[in-house]
Structures are given as C-alpha cells and as structure tokens.
N, CA, C and O atoms as a Tinker XYZ file with bonds, in Angstrom:
   484  protein
     1  N      5.408000    0.431000   10.378000    73     2
     2  CA     5.827000   -0.934000   10.215000    64     1     3
     3  C      4.704000   -1.780000    9.609000    63     2     4     5
     4  O      4.956000   -2.610000    8.736000    81     3
     5  N      3.471000   -1.572000   10.068000    73     3     6
     6  CA     2.366000   -2.364000    9.550000    64     5     7
     7  C      2.115000   -2.077000    8.072000    63     6     8     9
     8  O      1.686000   -2.962000    7.331000    81     7
     9  N      2.379000   -0.855000    7.644000    73     7    10
    10  CA     2.223000   -0.536000    6.230000    64     9    11
    11  C      3.203000   -1.311000    5.363000    63    10    12    13
    12  O      2.867000   -1.711000    4.248000    81    11
    13  N      4.406000   -1.524000    5.867000    73    11    14
    14  CA     5.375000   -2.340000    5.129000    64    13    15
    15  C      4.919000   -3.789000    5.043000    63    14    16    17
    16  O      5.221000   -4.481000    4.070000    81    15
    17  N      4.191000   -4.250000    6.062000    73    15    18
    18  CA     3.652000   -5.610000    6.020000    64    17    19
    19  C      2.678000   -5.752000    4.860000    63    18    20    21
    20  O      2.651000   -6.787000    4.194000    81    19
    21  N      1.876000   -4.714000    4.612000    73    19    22
    22  CA     0.923000   -4.765000    3.495000    64    21    23
    23  C      1.652000   -4.917000    2.167000    63    22    24    25
    24  O      1.257000   -5.733000    1.334000    81    23
    25  N      2.714000   -4.140000    1.962000    73    23    26
    26  CA     3.486000   -4.269000    0.725000    64    25    27
    27  C      4.217000   -5.607000    0.673000    63    26    28    29
    28  O      4.358000   -6.194000   -0.400000    81    27
    29  N      4.682000   -6.091000    1.820000    73    27    30
    30  CA     5.341000   -7.397000    1.862000    64    29    31
    31  C      4.400000   -8.526000    1.493000    63    30    32    33
    32  O      4.774000   -9.436000    0.753000    81    31
    33  N      3.170000   -8.471000    2.010000    73    31    34
    34  CA     2.177000   -9.489000    1.646000    64    33    35
    35  C      1.863000   -9.447000    0.157000    63    34    36    37
    36  O      1.744000  -10.488000   -0.489000    81    35
    37  N      1.732000   -8.244000   -0.381000    73    35    38
    38  CA     1.474000   -8.109000   -1.816000    64    37    39
    39  C      2.633000   -8.678000   -2.623000    63    38    40    41
    40  O      2.414000   -9.386000   -3.607000    81    39
    41  N      3.855000   -8.379000   -2.222000    73    39    42
    42  CA     5.017000   -8.897000   -2.940000    64    41    43
    43  C      5.085000  -10.416000   -2.851000    63    42    44    45
    44  O      5.383000  -11.081000   -3.842000    81    43
    45  N      4.813000  -10.968000   -1.679000    73    43    46
    46  CA     4.862000  -12.418000   -1.514000    64    45    47
    47  C      3.820000  -13.111000   -2.384000    63    46    48    49
    48  O      4.144000  -14.034000   -3.131000    81    47
    49  N      2.578000  -12.668000   -2.286000    73    47    50
    50  CA     1.507000  -13.296000   -3.064000    64    49    51
    51  C      1.746000  -13.104000   -4.556000    63    50    52    53
    52  O      1.550000  -14.030000   -5.344000    81    51
    53  N      2.166000  -11.913000   -4.943000    73    51    54
    54  CA     2.414000  -11.648000   -6.360000    64    53    55
    55  C      3.555000  -12.471000   -6.922000    63    54    56    57
    56  O      3.433000  -13.043000   -8.005000    81    55
    57  N      4.649000  -12.536000   -6.207000    73    55    58
    58  CA     5.787000  -13.304000   -6.711000    64    57    59
    59  C      5.507000  -14.801000   -6.681000    63    58    60    61
    60  O      5.996000  -15.540000   -7.537000    81    59
    61  N      4.729000  -15.254000   -5.708000    73    59    62
    62  CA     4.323000  -16.663000   -5.687000    64    61    63
    63  C      3.496000  -16.985000   -6.927000    63    62    64    65
    64  O      3.704000  -18.012000   -7.573000    81    63
    65  N      2.560000  -16.102000   -7.253000    73    63    66
    66  CA     1.736000  -16.321000   -8.444000    64    65    67
    67  C      2.585000  -16.303000   -9.712000    63    66    68    69
    68  O      2.371000  -17.115000  -10.612000    81    67
    69  N      3.543000  -15.387000   -9.790000    73    67    70
    70  CA     4.404000  -15.307000  -10.971000    64    69    71
    71  C      5.250000  -16.566000  -11.112000    63    70    72    73
    72  O      5.389000  -17.090000  -12.217000    81    71
    73  N      5.820000  -17.063000  -10.013000    73    71    74
    74  CA     6.647000  -18.270000  -10.109000    64    73    75
    75  C      5.810000  -19.496000  -10.456000    63    74    76    77
    76  O      6.258000  -20.357000  -11.212000    81    75
    77  N      4.604000  -19.584000   -9.912000    73    75    78
    78  CA     3.739000  -20.711000  -10.262000    64    77    79
    79  C      3.318000  -20.639000  -11.724000    63    78    80    81
    80  O      3.233000  -21.665000  -12.399000    81    79
    81  N      3.057000  -19.440000  -12.210000    73    79    82
    82  CA     2.719000  -19.264000  -13.619000    64    81    83
    83  C      3.903000  -19.645000  -14.496000    63    82    84    85
    84  O      3.731000  -20.233000  -15.564000    81    83
    85  N      5.095000  -19.311000  -14.045000    73    83    86
    86  CA     6.291000  -19.669000  -14.801000    64    85    87
    87  C      6.523000  -21.166000  -14.872000    63    86    88    89
    88  O      7.077000  -21.665000  -15.852000    81    87
    89  N      6.108000  -21.880000  -13.849000    73    87    90
    90  CA     6.265000  -23.338000  -13.855000    64    89    91
    91  C      5.232000  -24.002000  -14.762000    63    90    92    93
    92  O      5.487000  -25.063000  -15.332000    81    91
    93  N      4.078000  -23.377000  -14.891000    73    91    94
    94  CA     3.014000  -23.965000  -15.698000    64    93    95
    95  C      3.212000  -23.734000  -17.193000    63    94    96    97
    96  O      2.865000  -24.581000  -18.016000    81    95
    97  N      3.762000  -22.604000  -17.522000    73    95    98
    98  CA     3.871000  -22.244000  -18.931000    64    97    99
    99  C      5.196000  -21.540000  -19.196000    63    98   100   101
   100  O      5.832000  -21.023000  -18.278000    81    99
   101  N      5.590000  -21.528000  -20.425000    73    99   102
   102  CA     6.823000  -20.836000  -20.798000    64   101   103
   103  C      6.535000  -19.570000  -21.581000    63   102   104   105
   104  O      7.453000  -18.956000  -22.126000    81   103
   105  N      5.294000  -19.178000  -21.645000    73   103   106
   106  CA     4.951000  -17.983000  -22.407000    64   105   107
   107  C      5.437000  -16.731000  -21.685000    63   106   108   109
   108  O      4.969000  -16.404000  -20.595000    81   107
   109  N      6.371000  -16.048000  -22.306000    73   107   110
   110  CA     6.943000  -14.848000  -21.705000    64   109   111
   111  C      5.906000  -13.736000  -21.601000    63   110   112   113
   112  O      5.955000  -12.928000  -20.674000    81   111
   113  N      4.983000  -13.691000  -22.530000    73   111   114
   114  CA     3.963000  -12.644000  -22.513000    64   113   115
   115  C      3.084000  -12.775000  -21.273000    63   114   116   117
   116  O      2.724000  -11.774000  -20.655000    81   115
   117  N      2.745000  -13.997000  -20.916000    73   115   118
   118  CA     1.919000  -14.223000  -19.733000    64   117   119
   119  C      2.665000  -13.813000  -18.465000    63   118   120   121
   120  O      2.070000  -13.236000  -17.555000    81   119
   121  N      3.944000  -14.104000  -18.403000    73   119   122
   122  CA     4.740000  -13.691000  -17.247000    64   121   123
   123  C      4.863000  -12.173000  -17.175000    63   122   124   125
   124  O      4.783000  -11.589000  -16.095000    81   123
   125  N      5.056000  -11.538000  -18.324000    73   123   126
   126  CA     5.143000  -10.084000  -18.341000    64   125   127
   127  C      3.829000   -9.455000  -17.905000    63   126   128   129
   128  O      3.821000   -8.467000  -17.170000    81   127
   129  N      2.726000  -10.024000  -18.355000    73   127   130
   130  CA     1.419000   -9.497000  -17.963000    64   129   131
   131  C      1.201000   -9.639000  -16.462000    63   130   132   133
   132  O      0.624000   -8.755000  -15.830000    81   131
   133  N      1.656000  -10.741000  -15.893000    73   131   134
   134  CA     1.483000  -10.920000  -14.450000    64   133   135
   135  C      2.368000   -9.954000  -13.666000    63   134   136   137
   136  O      1.969000   -9.488000  -12.599000    81   135
   137  N      3.556000   -9.647000  -14.171000    73   135   138
   138  CA     4.404000   -8.659000  -13.506000    64   137   139
   139  C      3.796000   -7.264000  -13.593000    63   138   140   141
   140  O      3.883000   -6.484000  -12.644000    81   139
   141  N      3.184000   -6.953000  -14.726000    73   139   142
   142  CA     2.497000   -5.666000  -14.864000    64   141   143
   143  C      1.322000   -5.596000  -13.889000    63   142   144   145
   144  O      1.097000   -4.562000  -13.260000    81   143
   145  N      0.575000   -6.693000  -13.762000    73   143   146
   146  CA    -0.545000   -6.728000  -12.821000    64   145   147
   147  C     -0.057000   -6.554000  -11.385000    63   146   148   149
   148  O     -0.712000   -5.883000  -10.587000    81   147
   149  N      1.078000   -7.145000  -11.051000    73   147   150
   150  CA     1.654000   -6.989000   -9.717000    64   149   151
   151  C      2.045000   -5.530000   -9.471000    63   150   152   153
   152  O      1.807000   -4.992000   -8.390000    81   151
   153  N      2.640000   -4.902000  -10.472000    73   151   154
   154  CA     2.995000   -3.492000  -10.347000    64   153   155
   155  C      1.777000   -2.597000  -10.175000    63   154   156   157
   156  O      1.789000   -1.669000   -9.366000    81   155
   157  N      0.730000   -2.879000  -10.935000    73   155   158
   158  CA    -0.505000   -2.099000  -10.802000    64   157   159
   159  C     -1.142000   -2.293000   -9.428000    63   158   160   161
   160  O     -1.675000   -1.348000   -8.848000    81   159
   161  N     -1.085000   -3.514000   -8.911000    73   159   162
   162  CA    -1.623000   -3.766000   -7.572000    64   161   163
   163  C     -0.842000   -2.976000   -6.525000    63   162   164   165
   164  O     -1.427000   -2.468000   -5.568000    81   163
   165  N      0.465000   -2.869000   -6.697000    73   163   166
   166  CA     1.279000   -2.084000   -5.767000    64   165   167
   167  C      0.915000   -0.603000   -5.843000    63   166   168   169
   168  O      0.873000    0.083000   -4.822000    81   167
   169  N      0.655000   -0.113000   -7.049000    73   167   170
   170  CA     0.265000    1.292000   -7.213000    64   169   171
   171  C     -1.103000    1.545000   -6.574000    63   170   172   173
   172  O     -1.304000    2.571000   -5.924000    81   171
   173  N     -2.035000    0.619000   -6.756000    73   171   174
   174  CA    -3.361000    0.773000   -6.140000    64   173   175
   175  C     -3.248000    0.750000   -4.616000    63   174   176   177
   176  O     -3.884000    1.555000   -3.936000    81   175
   177  N     -2.450000   -0.158000   -4.083000    73   175   178
   178  CA    -2.247000   -0.233000   -2.636000    64   177   179
   179  C     -1.625000    1.058000   -2.115000    63   178   180   181
   180  O     -2.046000    1.586000   -1.086000    81   179
   181  N     -0.632000    1.557000   -2.824000    73   179   182
   182  CA    -0.013000    2.819000   -2.430000    64   181   183
   183  C     -0.979000    3.987000   -2.534000    63   182   184   185
   184  O     -0.979000    4.876000   -1.682000    81   183
   185  N     -1.801000    3.986000   -3.577000    73   183   186
   186  CA    -2.802000    5.042000   -3.730000    64   185   187
   187  C     -3.781000    5.070000   -2.571000    63   186   188   189
   188  O     -4.175000    6.139000   -2.104000    81   187
   189  N     -4.172000    3.893000   -2.111000    73   187   190
   190  CA    -5.054000    3.826000   -0.942000    64   189   191
   191  C     -4.356000    4.409000    0.280000    63   190   192   193
   192  O     -4.975000    5.118000    1.074000    81   191
   193  N     -3.080000    4.114000    0.431000    73   191   194
   194  CA    -2.320000    4.678000    1.550000    64   193   195
   195  C     -2.281000    6.194000    1.503000    63   194   196   197
   196  O     -2.436000    6.851000    2.533000    81   195
   197  N     -2.076000    6.758000    0.316000    73   195   198
   198  CA    -2.062000    8.212000    0.181000    64   197   199
   199  C     -3.440000    8.813000    0.413000    63   198   200   201
   200  O     -3.547000    9.913000    0.956000    81   199
   201  N     -4.487000    8.117000    0.016000    73   199   202
   202  CA    -5.846000    8.591000    0.285000    64   201   203
   203  C     -6.095000    8.672000    1.787000    63   202   204   205
   204  O     -6.694000    9.633000    2.270000    81   203
   205  N     -5.636000    7.667000    2.522000    73   203   206
   206  CA    -5.803000    7.670000    3.981000    64   205   207
   207  C     -5.008000    8.814000    4.602000    63   206   208   209
   208  O     -5.511000    9.500000    5.492000    81   207
   209  N     -3.780000    9.028000    4.149000    73   207   210
   210  CA    -2.957000   10.118000    4.690000    64   209   211
   211  C     -3.610000   11.466000    4.405000    63   210   212   213
   212  O     -3.687000   12.319000    5.289000    81   211
   213  N     -4.077000   11.659000    3.179000    73   211   214
   214  CA    -4.716000   12.927000    2.826000    64   213   215
   215  C     -5.979000   13.181000    3.626000    63   214   216   217
   216  O     -6.213000   14.300000    4.082000    81   215
   217  N     -6.792000   12.155000    3.799000    73   215   218
   218  CA    -8.019000   12.304000    4.585000    64   217   219
   219  C     -7.696000   12.593000    6.041000    63   218   220   221
   220  O     -8.362000   13.407000    6.681000    81   219
   221  N     -6.675000   11.927000    6.564000    73   219   222
   222  CA    -6.269000   12.183000    7.946000    64   221   223
   223  C     -5.813000   13.633000    8.115000    63   222   224   225
   224  O     -6.144000   14.275000    9.112000    81   223
   225  N     -5.056000   14.152000    7.144000    73   223   226
   226  CA    -4.580000   15.532000    7.235000    64   225   227
   227  C     -5.735000   16.526000    7.195000    63   226   228   229
   228  O     -5.681000   17.557000    7.866000    81   227
   229  N     -6.785000   16.234000    6.417000    73   227   230
   230  CA    -7.935000   17.145000    6.418000    64   229   231
   231  C     -8.713000   17.048000    7.723000    63   230   232   233
   232  O     -9.303000   18.038000    8.157000    81   231
   233  N     -8.729000   15.878000    8.360000    73   231   234
   234  CA    -9.400000   15.739000    9.658000    64   233   235
   235  C     -8.670000   16.514000   10.743000    63   234   236   237
   236  O     -9.302000   17.038000   11.660000    81   235
   237  N     -7.352000   16.593000   10.650000    73   235   238
   238  CA    -6.571000   17.335000   11.637000    64   237   239
   239  C     -6.949000   18.810000   11.588000    63   238   240   241
   240  O     -7.007000   19.479000   12.619000    81   239
   241  N     -7.204000   19.309000   10.387000    73   239   242
   242  CA    -7.531000   20.717000   10.203000    64   241   243
   243  C     -8.950000   21.047000   10.666000    63   242   244   245
   244  O     -9.210000   22.183000   11.064000    81   243
   245  N     -9.856000   20.103000   10.626000    73   243   246
   246  CA   -11.241000   20.392000   11.011000    64   245   247
   247  C    -12.142000   19.241000   10.635000    63   246   248   249
   248  O    -11.822000   18.077000   10.878000    81   247
   249  N    -13.282000   19.579000   10.034000    73   247   250
   250  CA   -14.249000   18.555000    9.633000    64   249   251
   251  C    -13.666000   17.669000    8.534000    63   250   252   253
   252  O    -12.828000   18.106000    7.745000    81   251
   253  N    -14.119000   16.428000    8.498000    73   251   254
   254  CA   -13.612000   15.455000    7.522000    64   253   255
   255  C    -14.114000   15.816000    6.126000    63   254   256   257
   256  O    -15.316000   15.967000    5.909000    81   255
   257  N    -13.181000   15.952000    5.184000    73   255   258
   258  CA   -13.510000   16.278000    3.797000    64   257   259
   259  C    -12.776000   15.296000    2.889000    63   258   260   261
   260  O    -11.635000   15.550000    2.503000    81   259
   261  N    -13.416000   14.171000    2.541000    73   259   262
   262  CA   -12.724000   13.135000    1.766000    64   261   263
   263  C    -12.213000   13.609000    0.404000    63   262   264   265
   264  O    -11.144000   13.184000   -0.034000    81   263
   265  N    -12.963000   14.481000   -0.265000    73   263   266
   266  CA   -12.506000   14.945000   -1.589000    64   265   267
   267  C    -11.224000   15.754000   -1.471000    63   266   268   269
   268  O    -10.296000   15.581000   -2.261000    81   267
   269  N    -11.177000   16.622000   -0.498000    73   267   270
   270  CA    -9.943000   17.382000   -0.273000    64   269   271
   271  C     -8.812000   16.450000    0.122000    63   270   272   273
   272  O     -7.661000   16.664000   -0.258000    81   271
   273  N     -9.139000   15.418000    0.885000    73   271   274
   274  CA    -8.126000   14.438000    1.279000    64   273   275
   275  C     -7.546000   13.704000    0.092000    63   274   276   277
   276  O     -6.350000   13.414000    0.061000    81   275
   277  N     -8.394000   13.398000   -0.898000    73   275   278
   278  CA    -7.901000   12.731000   -2.105000    64   277   279
   279  C     -6.949000   13.635000   -2.873000    63   278   280   281
   280  O     -5.935000   13.173000   -3.396000    81   279
   281  N     -7.269000   14.914000   -2.944000    73   279   282
   282  CA    -6.402000   15.861000   -3.653000    64   281   283
   283  C     -5.079000   16.023000   -2.909000    63   282   284   285
   284  O     -4.015000   16.038000   -3.528000    81   283
   285  N     -5.141000   16.142000   -1.600000    73   283   286
   286  CA    -3.912000   16.266000   -0.805000    64   285   287
   287  C     -3.072000   14.997000   -0.929000    63   286   288   289
   288  O     -1.852000   15.068000   -1.075000    81   287
   289  N     -3.727000   13.838000   -0.871000    73   287   290
   290  CA    -3.006000   12.573000   -1.033000    64   289   291
   291  C     -2.333000   12.467000   -2.388000    63   290   292   293
   292  O     -1.196000   12.003000   -2.482000    81   291
   293  N     -3.025000   12.894000   -3.441000    73   291   294
   294  CA    -2.433000   12.856000   -4.781000    64   293   295
   295  C     -1.236000   13.794000   -4.874000    63   294   296   297
   296  O     -0.222000   13.464000   -5.489000    81   295
   297  N     -1.363000   14.959000   -4.262000    73   295   298
   298  CA    -0.236000   15.891000   -4.259000    64   297   299
   299  C      0.961000   15.343000   -3.503000    63   298   300   301
   300  O      2.103000   15.480000   -3.942000    81   299
   301  N      0.691000   14.721000   -2.362000    73   299   302
   302  CA     1.785000   14.127000   -1.584000    64   301   303
   303  C      2.450000   12.973000   -2.323000    63   302   304   305
   304  O      3.656000   12.763000   -2.191000    81   303
   305  N      1.674000   12.227000   -3.096000    73   303   306
   306  CA     2.262000   11.095000   -3.817000    64   305   307
   307  C      3.192000   11.558000   -4.929000    63   306   308   309
   308  O      4.076000   10.811000   -5.349000    81   307
   309  N      3.003000   12.778000   -5.407000    73   307   310
   310  CA     3.869000   13.293000   -6.467000    64   309   311
   311  C      5.176000   13.865000   -5.933000    63   310   312   313
   312  O      6.157000   13.964000   -6.670000    81   311
   313  N      5.197000   14.238000   -4.664000    73   311   314
   314  CA     6.383000   14.892000   -4.095000    64   313   315
   315  C      7.655000   14.052000   -4.222000    63   314   316   317
   316  O      8.670000   14.584000   -4.672000    81   315
   317  N      7.654000   12.756000   -3.846000    73   315   318
   318  CA     8.903000   11.992000   -3.985000    64   317   319
   319  C      9.393000   11.899000   -5.431000    63   318   320   321
   320  O     10.599000   11.896000   -5.678000    81   319
   321  N      8.462000   11.821000   -6.388000    73   319   322
   322  CA     8.864000   11.686000   -7.794000    64   321   323
   323  C      9.492000   12.968000   -8.325000    63   322   324   325
   324  O     10.348000   12.924000   -9.208000    81   323
   325  N      9.068000   14.110000   -7.789000    73   323   326
   326  CA     9.612000   15.389000   -8.237000    64   325   327
   327  C     10.899000   15.730000   -7.488000    63   326   328   329
   328  O     11.836000   16.269000   -8.075000    81   327
   329  N     10.944000   15.418000   -6.201000    73   327   330
   330  CA    12.047000   15.868000   -5.360000    64   329   331
   331  C     13.237000   14.912000   -5.301000    63   330   332   333
   332  O     14.349000   15.338000   -4.989000    81   331
   333  N     13.024000   13.625000   -5.595000    73   331   334
   334  CA    14.095000   12.645000   -5.420000    64   333   335
   335  C     14.421000   11.942000   -6.733000    63   334   336   337
   336  O     13.551000   11.807000   -7.594000    81   335
   337  N     15.658000   11.496000   -6.896000    73   335   338
   338  CA    16.022000   10.766000   -8.114000    64   337   339
   339  C     15.750000    9.266000   -8.002000    63   338   340   341
   340  O     15.900000    8.682000   -6.928000    81   339
   341  N     15.353000    8.649000   -9.106000    73   339   342
   342  CA    15.239000    7.204000   -9.297000    64   341   343
   343  C     14.774000    6.359000   -8.137000    63   342   344   345
   344  O     13.633000    6.460000   -7.686000    81   343
   345  N     15.690000    5.514000   -7.657000    73   343   346
   346  CA    15.353000    4.550000   -6.616000    64   345   347
   347  C     14.913000    5.235000   -5.330000    63   346   348   349
   348  O     14.031000    4.728000   -4.637000    81   347
   349  N     15.504000    6.367000   -4.999000    73   347   350
   350  CA    15.096000    7.093000   -3.796000    64   349   351
   351  C     13.657000    7.577000   -3.909000    63   350   352   353
   352  O     12.947000    7.643000   -2.905000    81   351
   353  N     13.220000    7.916000   -5.117000    73   351   354
   354  CA    11.828000    8.320000   -5.325000    64   353   355
   355  C     10.884000    7.159000   -5.054000    63   354   356   357
   356  O      9.846000    7.337000   -4.417000    81   355
   357  N     11.238000    5.967000   -5.534000    73   355   358
   358  CA    10.412000    4.783000   -5.276000    64   357   359
   359  C     10.368000    4.502000   -3.778000    63   358   360   361
   360  O      9.301000    4.251000   -3.219000    81   359
   361  N     11.527000    4.545000   -3.135000    73   359   362
   362  CA    11.604000    4.284000   -1.699000    64   361   363
   363  C     10.799000    5.312000   -0.904000    63   362   364   365
   364  O     10.061000    4.951000    0.013000    81   363
   365  N     10.939000    6.577000   -1.251000    73   363   366
   366  CA    10.178000    7.624000   -0.568000    64   365   367
   367  C      8.682000    7.483000   -0.782000    63   366   368   369
   368  O      7.894000    7.705000    0.137000    81   367
   369  N      8.288000    7.111000   -2.002000    73   367   370
   370  CA     6.866000    6.928000   -2.308000    64   369   371
   371  C      6.282000    5.792000   -1.478000    63   370   372   373
   372  O      5.199000    5.926000   -0.907000    81   371
   373  N      7.003000    4.671000   -1.412000    73   371   374
   374  CA     6.513000    3.516000   -0.646000    64   373   375
   375  C      6.467000    3.839000    0.844000    63   374   376   377
   376  O      5.489000    3.504000    1.512000    81   375
   377  N      7.497000    4.478000    1.372000    73   375   378
   378  CA     7.523000    4.774000    2.807000    64   377   379
   379  C      6.412000    5.727000    3.215000    63   378   380   381
   380  O      5.817000    5.564000    4.280000    81   379
   381  N      6.125000    6.725000    2.378000    73   379   382
   382  CA     5.039000    7.644000    2.705000    64   381   383
   383  C      3.681000    6.956000    2.574000    63   382   384   385
   384  O      2.763000    7.255000    3.337000    81   383
   385  N      3.547000    6.043000    1.622000    73   383   386
   386  CA     2.288000    5.297000    1.482000    64   385   387
   387  C      2.070000    4.361000    2.665000    63   386   388   389
   388  O      0.928000    4.126000    3.060000    81   387
   389  N      3.143000    3.826000    3.233000    73   387   390
   390  CA     2.993000    2.909000    4.369000    64   389   391
   391  C      2.443000    3.612000    5.601000    63   390   392   393
   392  O      1.847000    2.972000    6.469000    81   391
   393  N      2.637000    4.919000    5.683000    73   391   394
   394  CA     2.073000    5.669000    6.807000    64   393   395
   395  C      0.551000    5.556000    6.788000    63   394   396   397
   396  O     -0.070000    5.358000    7.833000    81   395
   397  N     -0.048000    5.680000    5.614000    73   395   398
   398  CA    -1.498000    5.568000    5.502000    64   397   399
   399  C     -2.000000    4.150000    5.636000    63   398   400   401
   400  O     -3.109000    3.928000    6.122000    81   399
   401  N     -1.201000    3.185000    5.211000    73   399   402
   402  CA    -1.631000    1.786000    5.261000    64   401   403
   403  C     -1.444000    1.153000    6.630000    63   402   404   405
   404  O     -2.035000    0.110000    6.911000    81   403
   405  N     -0.643000    1.753000    7.477000    73   403   406
   406  CA    -0.299000    1.137000    8.752000    64   405   407
   407  C     -1.478000    0.802000    9.639000    63   406   408   409
   408  O     -1.595000   -0.330000   10.109000    81   407
   409  N     -2.360000    1.770000    9.879000    73   407   410
   410  CA    -3.481000    1.525000   10.785000    64   409   411
   411  C     -4.464000    0.527000   10.196000    63   410   412   413
   412  O     -4.982000   -0.328000   10.915000    81   411
   413  N     -4.729000    0.621000    8.901000    73   411   414
   414  CA    -5.650000   -0.311000    8.248000    64   413   415
   415  C     -5.109000   -1.736000    8.335000    63   414   416   417
   416  O     -5.859000   -2.668000    8.625000    81   415
   417  N     -3.820000   -1.907000    8.088000    73   415   418
   418  CA    -3.204000   -3.232000    8.154000    64   417   419
   419  C     -3.184000   -3.756000    9.583000    63   418   420   421
   420  O     -3.423000   -4.941000    9.816000    81   419
   421  N     -2.902000   -2.883000   10.531000    73   419   422
   422  CA    -2.886000   -3.293000   11.942000    64   421   423
   423  C     -4.257000   -3.802000   12.365000    63   422   424   425
   424  O     -4.361000   -4.831000   13.032000    81   423
   425  N     -5.307000   -3.087000   11.979000    73   423   426
   426  CA    -6.660000   -3.535000   12.326000    64   425   427
   427  C     -6.991000   -4.861000   11.656000    63   426   428   429
   428  O     -7.686000   -5.690000   12.244000    81   427
   429  N     -6.507000   -5.075000   10.439000    73   427   430
   430  CA    -6.775000   -6.330000    9.736000    64   429   431
   431  C     -6.045000   -7.495000   10.408000    63   430   432   433
   432  O     -6.613000   -8.574000   10.571000    81   431
   433  N     -4.799000   -7.279000   10.793000    73   431   434
   434  CA    -4.007000   -8.345000   11.412000    64   433   435
   435  C     -4.568000   -8.713000   12.783000    63   434   436   437
   436  O     -4.665000   -9.893000   13.121000    81   435
   437  N     -4.928000   -7.724000   13.556000    73   435   438
   438  CA    -5.398000   -7.969000   14.918000    64   437   439
   439  C     -6.923000   -7.946000   15.020000    63   438   440   441
   440  O     -7.455000   -7.791000   16.119000    81   439
   441  N     -7.626000   -8.094000   13.921000    73   439   442
   442  CA    -9.082000   -7.976000   13.902000    64   441   443
   443  C     -9.808000   -9.032000   14.710000    63   442   444   445
   444  O    -10.910000   -8.776000   15.195000    81   443
   445  N     -9.230000  -10.206000   14.871000    73   443   446
   446  CA    -9.907000  -11.271000   15.602000    64   445   447
   447  C     -9.642000  -11.215000   17.098000    63   446   448   449
   448  O    -10.235000  -11.977000   17.861000    81   447
   449  N     -8.778000  -10.339000   17.515000    73   447   450
   450  CA    -8.504000  -10.213000   18.941000    64   449   451
   451  C     -9.655000   -9.473000   19.608000    63   450   452   453
   452  O    -10.149000   -8.477000   19.079000    81   451
   453  N    -10.066000   -9.944000   20.726000    73   451   454
   454  CA   -11.118000   -9.278000   21.486000    64   453   455
   455  C    -10.558000   -8.827000   22.817000    63   454   456   457
   456  O     -9.447000   -9.194000   23.198000    81   455
   457  N    -11.331000   -8.036000   23.509000    73   455   458
   458  CA   -10.908000   -7.576000   24.827000    64   457   459
   459  C    -10.770000   -8.770000   25.766000    63   458   460   461
   460  O     -9.869000   -8.806000   26.604000    81   459
   461  N    -11.670000   -9.749000   25.622000    73   459   462
   462  CA   -11.601000  -10.928000   26.477000    64   461   463
   463  C    -10.322000  -11.720000   26.247000    63   462   464   465
   464  O     -9.715000  -12.208000   27.200000    81   463
   465  N     -9.909000  -11.851000   24.994000    73   463   466
   466  CA    -8.694000  -12.621000   24.725000    64   465   467
   467  C     -7.455000  -11.896000   25.225000    63   466   468   469
   468  O     -6.472000  -12.539000   25.593000    81   467
   469  N     -7.487000  -10.576000   25.246000    73   467   470
   470  CA    -6.350000   -9.808000   25.734000    64   469   471
   471  C     -6.274000   -9.811000   27.256000    63   470   472   473
   472  O     -5.184000   -9.720000   27.820000    81   471
   473  N     -7.416000   -9.914000   27.921000    73   471   474
   474  CA    -7.408000   -9.887000   29.384000    64   473   475
   475  C     -7.248000  -11.273000   29.996000    63   474   476   477
   476  O     -7.159000  -11.415000   31.215000    81   475
   477  N     -7.213000  -12.295000   29.140000    73   475   478
   478  CA    -7.013000  -13.650000   29.635000    64   477   479
   479  C     -8.298000  -14.305000   30.119000    63   478   480   481
   480  O     -8.243000  -15.357000   30.754000    81   479
   481  N     -9.462000  -13.706000   29.833000    73   479   482
   482  CA   -10.730000  -14.235000   30.338000    64   481   483
   483  C    -11.524000  -15.025000   29.384000    63   482   484
   484  O    -12.604000  -15.507000   29.728000    81   483
C-alpha cells in the first residue's frame, strides 16, 4: 500500500505541475515535454522499487550482493512486459515495483515519529 502512495504522490505533483504549466503557456511542446518528464520520473521511481526487491531477494539467499540484486531487479521488471498484454503489463509492472517502494515510503511518511510520541510520553 505504501508503494502505491509513492506513485500517487508522483502523479499528483506531476499533474499539478503540468496543469500549472498549461495555465501559464499554450505551447504544446512544453506540455509534451513535461508529460515525458513525468513518465521518466515514474520509470525511475519504479526502477528504484525493482532495485530494492532484487537486493532483498539476494539478502534472503545469503550475504547482501547489490550488483546481483540490480540484475535480478532488472529481470523481474521485464517479466510483466513479456508475460502480459498492454495495460495489464503496466499494472503488473507498477504493482511489483510498489513492493520494493513500500518500506522506503513507510519510513519516509513515519520518519518523524519517535518512540516517545508513540508511547504518549
């Protein structure tokens, strides 16, 4: 669930920027460039999620090997595109990426909470 929050925040901020840009100017090229930038940001965010999943899978097997985790993450990111058609591939790619983003997003959202604030002291 927290991984979906990360994509939701990206979509909100990106679409807000696109609509504000649209109000300032009528240049279609500028709007297209901002949509491309939003798409690239989503791919980078998803790539980070797959890197986390791949690294976690290598930790389960034994010692932490980040390079192997990157390769495993890249392989996992290709699976939905090969195995599923169109929109289902996008949905599968995002859902699998949210698994890796979940813990990072959870720590970011709850980062200011301390043990004292949770215990009421």
